[in-house]
N, C-alpha and C positions, 0 to 999 in steps of 0.2 A: 286654884291652889294659892295658899298664902305663902309668900316668899319671905325669907329672913334677910332683912336689909341691914343688920348690925355689922359693924366693921370687925373683921377678924384680926385681932392684934397679934396673933401668933404667926402671921404670914408677913415676913419682912418686905416682900416685893410689893405688897399692897401699901404698907406704910411709906415705901419709897415713892410710889405713885402720888400719894398725897403731898409729900414734900416737894416733888418736882412741880406739881400744879401750883402749890402755894407760893413757891419762889418766883413764879412768873409775874408777880406784882399784885398790888393792892386791888386794882380794878378787877383783874382777872379773878382774884380770890373772892371778892364780893359776889361776882357773877356766879362763881361755882357754888357758893353757899346757896344761892337761889336755886341753882340747878339740882343740888343735892336734896333740898327740901321738896322740890317738885317731884324728883325721881322716887323719893321715899314714899310719897303719897301714891304715885303712879305704880310703884312696885308692888303694892298690895293686891295686884291682879296678876293673872297668868299671861306672860308675854314671851315671845321668842327673842333670840339675840338680835335678829334683824329689826324687830319692833323697837328695841332699845336705840338702835341707830336712828331710825325714823323719828323717834321721840326727841332725840338731841337736835336734829335738824329743824324740827317743827318748833322747838322751844327757842332756838336762836336763828331764825330765818335770815336775819340781816347781818349776821356776824361775818366780818371780812378779815379779821386779824388771824393770821395763820397760827400764831402762838396761842391765842385764845382757844381756837378750835382744837389745837393739839392738847391743851389742858382738858377740854371737854372729853375728847376721845380717850385720854388717859383715865379720867374718872369713869368713863363708860366701861373701860376694861376692869376697873376696880369693882364696880357694882355688878358687872356680869359675873365676876368671880365670886362675890359674896352672895349674890342671888343663887349661885350654884346651879346655873343653867347647864344641863348636861346633854351630851349627844344621845344618851340612852334614857331620857326622861319618860318616854312612853313605854318602857319595858319593865314588866314585873316578873316575879317568879312564883310558881305554884309550890305551896308548902303541903306536901303529903306526909302522912304519919304511919304508913304501913310498914314499920320496921321495929324490931325489938332492941335496936342498938343506937337509936337516934338521940341527939342531945335534948336537953330540956327546952321548953318553950322560951324561957328567959334567954338561954344561950342562942336560940334561933333568932330572936329579935335583935340581939346584939350583933349577930352575924349579918343580918340584913343592913343594919345601920353602918357597920364597919365597911361593908362592901358597896355602900351607897345604893342599895336596892330599895326603891321607894314605894313599890306596890307589891302586894301579896294576894295570891288566890288561896283561900282557906276553904277546904271542902265541907266542913261542918262547923257548927258553933262550939268548938272545943273550949271549955272554960279557962283552962290554963293558958292557951294561946291568946284568947281575948283579954285576959287579965294582963298578960305580958305586953300586949299591944298598947295598953293605956299610955298616952303621952308620947308615943314613939314617933308620931307624925307619919307613919306608914299608912298608905291608902289600901283599903281591904276590899276584895271581892269575896263576900261571904256566901258559902254554898248551903242550900237546902238539900240534904241527902235525899236520894231517890226513895229511901225507906220512909221518909216523912211526907211524901207527896199526898198519899191517901188521907192522912190525918189533916193536912193543911187545906184539903178541899172543903173543909168545914170552916166558915168564916171566923167563928169564935176561937177555934184552935189556932188559926193564923194570927189573930190579934194577940193571943197569949205568946206565941212563938216570937213575934216581932218585939213585944214588950220585954220578954225575958232575954233575948239574944242580941237585940239591936238597941232599943231605947235605953236599957239599963247601962249600956256602955258608952252611949253617945253623950257628948262629942269627944271624949278623951280617946275613943277609938274612931278613926276616920273611915267609916264605911263609904265605899264608892258605888258598889253594886251588890245586889243580892241575886245569886244564880239559883233559880228555882228548878232543881233537877239537873242532871248531867247525862247527856247522850241518850235520852229516852227516845225510842222510835216505835211507831205503831207496827212496823214490819220486822222488828228485831225480836226474836223469840224470848230473849231474856228480859226485855223491858216493855214488850208490847202491852201487857196488862196494865202498866202504869200510865200509858198515854192518855187515858180518859181523865186522869186527875191533874194533868199538867196545867191546862188552861184555868180550871177553877182555883188551883193552888196559886198560880201566878197572879190572878186577879185579886184573890183574897190577901195575899202578902202585899201587893201594891196598895190595896185599900187600907191595910193596917199601917203601912208606912205613911200614906197620905193623912190618915187620921191623927198620926203623931206629928204632922207638920214637917215631915222630912223628905217629901217626894221630890223637892227640887235639889236635894243634896245626895240622895241615895236612889239609884235607878234599879228597878226590879226587872230581870230578864230571865231567859233560859239559855242553856248551853247545848248546842247541837253538834253532831259530827257530820262529816262530809258524805256519809252513806245516804243521807236524805237527798243528795243531788243525783238526779237521774241521767243528766247529760252535762258534761263538763268541757267538751271540746267541739268546736273552738270556744274560748271563754265567753265570747259575745252571745253564744247560743246556750249558755248555762240555764238549766231548768231543774226544778225539783221533780222527784218521782211523782207520777200521777197518783200512786196509792198512798202518798203521805199528805196530799194537798188538803184534804178535809181536816186533818189534824193540825197542819202547820199554818194554813191561811188565817184562821181566827187569832192565832198567837201573834203572828207578825202584824196583823191588823191592830191588835191591842198595843204592841210595842210602838208602832208608828204613831198611834193616837197619843201615847204617853211620852213621845219624844225620847225613846230609850233604844239603844243599839241592841242588835242581836249578838249573842255570844257564840263563837264558833271555834271548835277544836280542829286545827288544820295541821296535818302531818304529811309533808312530802315524802318522809321516809317510807311510810306504808304504801304509798302509791308506787314508789320506785321498787320496793321489795316485791310488790305484787305483780309488777310488769316491767322487769329490767330490760327487756328487749326493746320496748318502745319508749321508755322513760330512762334516759341515761343518768348515771351517777352525777356528772358535772351539772346537769340541768337541775337535779334535786338539791345539790349542795351549794348553789349560787356560784359555781366556778366556771360555768360555760363562758368562753371568750366572746361569744356573739349570740344574737338572738337565735333560738332554736325553732320558734314558731312565730308566725305572723298572723294577725287577725284584725281586719279592718284598719290596716295601716299601723297597728300597734305591734311592736316587737317584744317577744317574751323570751327573756334570757334566763329565767328561773321558774321552777314549778310552783313555788309559793305564790308568786304573782298570778299565775294562770289559775290556780285553785281559788284564790280570793276573788279574782275578777269573775270567775264562773259563778261564785256565790252572789256577787253583786248583780250579775245578769239574771240569776234565778229570782232574786228579790224583785227586780224590775218586771220580769215576766209574770210574777205573782201579784203585780199591782202595787208594789211598794218601792219605787225607785229611789226615794230619799232616805230609806232606812240605813243607818250606819251599822258597821260590824266591828266588834272587838274580838281579836284573836285570843281566846281564853286559854288555849294550850297550843304549844308547838315545841317539838324537841326531836332529838336523835339519840338512839341508844348507843352506848359505847361497847357493848358486848351482847352475846346471847342470840344472835340471829344473822341473817343475810345482810351483807354490807355494813355490819356494825364494827366500829373500831374507835379508839380514842381519837385518832386523827380525823376521821369523818365527823364524829360528834363535835369536836372542837371547831372544825371548819364551818359546819352548819350553824352552830350557835353564834359564833363570832360574826359571821356574815349576816345572820338574821338581825342581830342587835343593830348593826350599822345600816342595814337595808330598810328597816321599817320606818325610818325617819322620812323617807321620800315618797311614800305612797306607791300605787301600782300604775301600770299603763292606762287603765280605765279611769282611775281616780288619782292622778298625779298630784304631788305637792301637799298631800295630807298625811301626816304621821299616822301610823297604824298602831293603836294601842295593843300591845302583845304581851302575853304571859308565857314565860319559858317553863317547860315541864322537864324536870322538876328540881326542887332544891337538893334532895338527897337521893342516893341509891337506897331503895326500900326493899329489904331482904324478905319481906313477907308477902310480896306480890307474886302473882303467877299470870302467865308462864314466865320462864326464865328471862326472856327479853325485857319484861316489864321491870325487872330489878335493876336495870342499868341506865336509866334516864337521868340520873342525878348530875347536877352541876358540881356538887360537893360529895365527898365521902362522909360517912357518918361521924368521923372524927373532925369534921368541919374544914378539912383541907380541900382546897379547890382541885378538881380534876383537870381543869383547863384554865389558862390565863385569860379570863374574860374581863372586860372593863364595863362597869355600869356607870361611868361618868367620872366626876372629879373636876368638872368645870371646863369651859371652853376658853381658848386663848384668842385674843384679838391681835392680829398682825397689822400694825398701823405704821405708816410713815409719818414724818413730822409735818408734812404739808397739809394745807387745808383741803386740797382736792385729792388727798391720798386715796388709793384703792384699798378698801377694807375687806379682808378675807377672814372667814371663820374657820378655825381648824379644831377638829375634835381629837381627843387623845385615844380614841378607840383603835 
């Protein structure tokens, strides 16, 4: 991710930080100039807030002047603010269009930018949306609709599709992933006939992206749902269904070879609604006060972690222990079914945004790239439940007070050996 290191002159607190640092003296000022130049070069890479701290210490290992280090830490706060490192940087939002009352694509892109939503899942190469995305700096997961899978099983057609829908917009549209199909299953009556086309389409689209020289920038994967999991409890015993292995094993083998994560739609809501006796609402909503389940010394306080770790275990049991997972959909409906309410939806979404920064019990300390479903309530979806997953109403008003960032604050004392804590505004 390329970060913006320009100074925001409209923010007086940042200007104040500069003045404070400058007034510490000529020597300190000269050293800070060196630091700024180094940080601007270093900042053109993706780093976490803690990485910034380590960078400061490594750049000035022998500094012993407490005032000097205070200046450095103040400037560190300035750059953390201007690099706009957010607590929700790994969270995107799915942009569905199955509604007859939705705003234009241009309005949608402005909504993403105004709310600091930096990643989008787009389910098909809608020309108006792709045109509106030009220059927005929003990273995009572009979908290949299931209806196109058979066509893209032909290599020539895949080349044309990638040229028309990806290459012609690159790099002004920042494609991050291409999702070849969504929730296709060989044992699902509605999509079973499409399963034979998924692997050929996946490989053909990958080859087309590679022939365009974009395979290091754009990863080509598929999106599955959790019905492909045959055993999910305990999470360490997670395993795919035996009758999907011949379909799935070659796909995940290709993804591992291509260093590409698997995309997975994970919905604790449906697990709770389908089995409320054994899966409690607090466990599904991230509100359980203590672990509900233990597995090999790992405590599970929420269902999302248990489901994702079961998927990690299933990948391990299928011979792909290093394959990553991107959560390509997750959400909670506000109406239309069992356990649906505005309060429950707000709780789940806000807790999820904060939670995914820290990983799971099985893979702790790794942020989980996650896409919330969905941007709007979509009135043309069926059944009724599906109409109420939106974060926003069609008039662009938020249904819930969710935060997608706005910067982190460094809480620093004036002493050299000050304890530095990172606080999020979520």
